[in-house]
N, C-alpha and C positions, 0 to 999 in steps of 0.2 A: 162441604165446605172444606178449603185449606187450611191448614194450621197458619196461626199469624207467623209464625218462623218462616214458611216457605214464601208467604206475600212478601213478608219483609226483604227476603234475600231476592225474591225476582224482582222487586223496586228498586234494590241497590244496584242490581244488574243493569235495569233501565237507566238510573241515574247517572253509572258512571259511561254508559254505552254514549247515552246522551250528551255527555259533557265532552267526550272525546271526539264527536261528530261536530258538536258547534266549537270546539278549539281547532278543529282541521288537524286531530293528531293522530295519524295512523296507528302509531306504535300502542298508545293508549287503547284505540278502539279494539286492536288486535288482542291484548292484554284482559279487555275487559267481558269479552264473549266466551264461549265455551270452549269452541274450536276456534282457533285463529287463522285457520285455513279458509273458515267460511266468509273472511272477506276477500271481495268484495261480492260475490255472488250467492253465497249461501245462505242459510235461515239466519236471521238476526233475531236477537231475543223477544219477548211479546211486547206488542207496544209498537215496535220500530219497523216493521217491514223491510221492504227490500232496500237495501243499503244504496245505492245508487239514488233511489228515489228521496229516502230520508236525508241524504246529503243536501241534494238538490232544495229540499226546504229548510235544511238547517245549518248547512255549512257552508264557509268560505270557499269563494270560487276555486282556489287553488287545489283545496282538497279535493271539490268534485274533478278537477282535471287529473290527480292523482290517481284515483280509484279508478277513472278511464285508462290511465297508463298502466296501472298493474291487472288492468283487464275486466273491469265491472262492463256487462256486457249491457250497451245504450238501447239495445230491443228484445229485452226479457221476453219469453216464449209466455212466462205465467209471471203475472204481477198480482198482489193484493190491492193495488191501487190503481194509479193512472201508468203510463207507459212515461219512460223520464221526460221526452219533451212537452208531454201535455202538462206532467207535474211542473215543469219549467215553465209554461205558458202561464198556470194557475198561481204562479207566483207574484205576477204582477200588479196583486191586490192583496192587502193584509185579509186573513183568514184567521179565525179562532185558534190559537197556539202555532201559529206561523207568521209573522209580519212580513209585508211585500216587500220583494226586493228591487232594487236600483239597477241589479245587473241581470236580468233577464235576457235580454237580446245577447250578453255575452255567453251566458250557459247555453242557450239554445246554439249558437255559434260554434261553440265545443262539442257539444252534443252531434252535432251535425258532422263536424269534421272527424270525429271518431266512428261515423257510420250509422248514427241514428235513423231510421227510416223516417220521413216526413210525412207518409201515408197511413202510418200505422194508427191505429182507434183504440 
């Protein structure tokens, strides 16, 4: 088992990263991760998963656009959850920890405009 201090530090990092995503604040997100260059396609802290996928679940639409504009891959080869289009479609209804979004169609259109593959599974 890890020491309490290590778990507390991990939680504090998660809290800061999550807050940055929810606020749509790129500067705060880069400041909260160990490697600012990991945004938008690198490894995020534990519990976050892929940057673009987490943004689809928790961030305002302009922030999702910003991530795509700075190079977030709408067709990641490796993902721990869902490809971005599937993640967006899953947001049409509430799930534990993630309320449903009213802008799912806008997110899907945005992802497609940035080259998301509609045939990816």
